[in-house]
N, C-alpha and C positions, 0 to 999 in steps of 0.2 A: 170116595169116587175119584177116579183118574181121568183128567180131561184129555181130549185128543191133542189139540194144539193149543198152546198158550203163548202170547206175545206180550213181552214186558217192555215198557219204555215210553218214548216221547209221544205226545198228543198236542198238536198245535193248530192255529189257524193261519194258513198261508196267505201271503199277498206276493204274486209272482209278476215281476216287471220285465217286459221285453223291450230291450234298448235298440235304437237304431244303429249304435256303433259302440266301441269300447270306450268306457269312461276314462278320462285322464285327469291329471291334477288341474285344478282351477279352471275346468272347462265346463261346458254344458253339452248334455247328450239328451236327445229327444226319447221319450217313452212312447214306444208304438202301441203298447197293449198293457192293460192291468187285469189280471185274473185272480180272483180271490176264491179260495176252496179250503175244505177240511184237509189237515195234513198232519205231520209228525210221522218220524220214521216207523215207530211201532203201530201206530194207527194205520198207516198205508199198507203196511205188511199184512196186518190182520184183515183188511178190506180185500186184498188180492187172494189171500187164503180162502175167504168166504166166497169169492167168485170162482174159485177152483172146486167149489162144492164142499168145503169143510166148514165147520161151525167153530171158529176159533174163539178163545176167551182172551180179553184184552185187559191187561193190568197196567193202569197208568193213572195220572192225576190231571184234573182240570180245575179251574177256579170257580168260585161260586158267582158266575157272571152269565151273561147271555151267550157269550161265545161258547162257554163250557156246555150250556144247555143244548145249543145247536149241534155241537160235535157229538154229544152223547145221542142225540135223535138220529144224526146221520149215520153213526156206527150201527145202532140198533136196526135201522132201516136196511143196511147192507148185510144183515145176517150175523153181525159180530155180537157175542155175549158180552155184555157190559156190566155184568153183576159183580165183578171184581174192580171196577173203576172206583177211584177215590175222588171226592169233591173236597177241595181245600177251603174252608171258610175264609173269607176276606182276600183270598189270593186271586191274582189275574191268570186267566188261561194263557198257556204259552203261545207265542206268536213267531212266525218266521217271515222275513222279507228276503225273497229269492230273486236274484238278478240274472237274466239271461241276455248276454251280449254276443256278438259274432264269435269271439274267441275267449268268452269268459262265462263261467257259471258259478255264482257265489251266493252263499246263504248267510244271512245275519240273523241270529236267534236270540230271542228273549225267552228263556226257559221257564221262568215264573213258576206256576204251580208244579211243573214237571220235577223240580228238584225237591219238593216236599213229599214226593212218593215215599211211603213206608213199606217195609218188606213184609207183604202178605200175598201168598201165591198158592194156587191150587197145585197138587201133584199132577204132572202132565206127561204123556208119552213123548211129546216134542215140545221143548221149551226153546222159544226164539227170544233173545234178549237183545234189544236194539237201542243204543244210546240212552241207558238209564243212568241214574245217579250211581257212581261207583260204589257207594256204601251199600247198595241193595244187591250188587252182583253175586256174592257168595251164596246168599240165601236163594237167589232166583235159579241159579244153575243147580243147586242142590235139589230142587223140585222137579227136574226134568230127567227123563231116561235118555233121550237123544237131545243134545243141547247145541244150539247154534247162537254164537255171540258175535254180534257186530256193534262194537263200541263207538263207531264214528270217530269224532275228533278227540275223544277221550281215550284213545287206544293205550296211551302209555299208563295212565291211571289204572285202566281195566287190567293190563298185563301184569302190573304189580298185584292188584287185588285177587287175581286168579292164580297166584303162584303155587298153591297146593292142589289146584283142581284142574290144570290145563290139560292132563291126560285124557279127560273125558269131553273135551270141547272141540267143536269145529268153529274156528275163528274166521270171520270174514272182514275184510278191509279193502279200501280202495288203494291205489298205488301211493298216493300222497300220505295217507295214514300209515300204511306199511312201512314207509320209508323212516318213520320214527323209530321202528324196531329193527328192522333189516332181516334178511333171510335166516340168520343163525337162530333167531327167536322161534322158528318154526318147529324146531325139533321137540319142543316140550308139549305140543298140542296133538290131539287125535288127528287133526287135519287143519290146514289153513287154505283159504281161498282169497286170493288177491284179485280184485276186479280191475280191468284195464280199459273200460269203455268200449269204443269201437274195435279195439284189439282183442276182446274176449276176456280171458282170465287165466291165471296160473293157479295151480293146485298143488298142494303138498300133502303127502301121507307117508305111510311106512316105505313106499317105493320111491320117495324123492319128489322132486318137482316135475310137472308136465303142464302142457299148455292145452286150453280148451278154446276152439275158435269162437268168434262172435257170430251172431245171426245178423246178416245185412238188414239194415233199417234206414228209413228216411226220417231223419230226426226233425221233430216239431218242437219238443220241449223235453229236456233231459231230467226234469224234476220227477222224483220218484222211481227213477230206473234202478237205482241201488236197492230200493225197498222191494220192488217186484222181483229183482234178482234173488234177494234173500228169501222171499216167500217161496219161490220155485225151487230154490235149493233145499229149504226145509222141508217142503212137501215131498220132494223126491227122497231125501234121507229118511224121512219118516216111513216112507213106503218100502224101504230096504233097497233102493236103487244104489248102484255103485257111485262113488264120489263124482267121477268124471261125467256120468250120465246125469246126476242131479244137478251138477253145475251147468250142464248143457241145457237143462230144463230152465234153470235160472237165466241164462243168456237169452233164451227165447222170450220169456216174460219181460225181461228188460228191454228188448228190441221192440216188443209190442207197446211197452210203456212210453217209449220215446216218440212213438209216431202219433201220439195225441197229447193235447195240452193238459196240464194239472198233474198232481202227484198221483192220482188214481185214474188216469185216463185209459188205463187198460180195459179192453172191452170184456163183457161178460157173456154167458149164455151161448146162444147159437153163433154169434160172431167170433167169440173166442174159440169155440170148437172148430170153426171153419179155418181160422188162422193156424190153429195147432196142427189140424190135418195137412195143410199145405206146406208148413215151414218147419215142423218139429222133426228130430230124427226119430226113426220107428220106435225105439224103446220108450222115449219121452212121450211121444204121441199116444201110443197104447195106454200108458199110465194116465196121462191128463184127460184123454177122452173118456176113459172109464170113469173117472171121478166126476166129470161134467155131466155124463149121462145119468149118474146117481143123484145129482143135486136137484 
């Protein structure tokens, strides 16, 4: 049986620190707020897909600890299929400490059980691979018909691991990650999307590079914005939308994500439908509202 959407990659417990100012060497900065929440790029992406009305399958690894148990329960409650999740005996569940300061957003990551993920995936109509161990990349992308890969900080290793498969992949990276490769690397991929935060994104396909504008947003917490963007992009591509329209859908979901605290602050249900009807371009709104009405 072929799954609709499968997401492969990181599952973590997040601790998000909001600082009063930018930290400097040998100084002290006050912490204004501490927010703890389920996280991990792949887990966040799967939750957003579920809130869009899909039933995504998540393939990731957690430790045999209470944090892992809580994460699995949270994902199941969100409507994510956890039947392919792996519990690693004796390992700790991944943990991320995320710092939000006035001019700084930084993540410190203890991958732990995530790096013990073994390659076992369902065949899928849309495969989203987000920050996985590079060793599982080739098998993961082979299991999808439409494949979106967001390798995060491991982009150089992923680029090498995908040398023979790039022609069937939509690669997603932020500007810092993409700088490790450079624009010349785009020619080998089916498409490349480079996210630029409040400046929108750049997309590359057979017609070359073009720009997709951002959706204006009042930022509260940027955590998870890239995950929401990737979910929107994948949902659009899976529905057959053109690359630029799918990227615009990702931009909308990213904007909604930054307007709420936490990695999955994106609203669901009626609130999401209202935001979509007010702020999405017509093609993206028609697609999204149709999915939300069916969920």
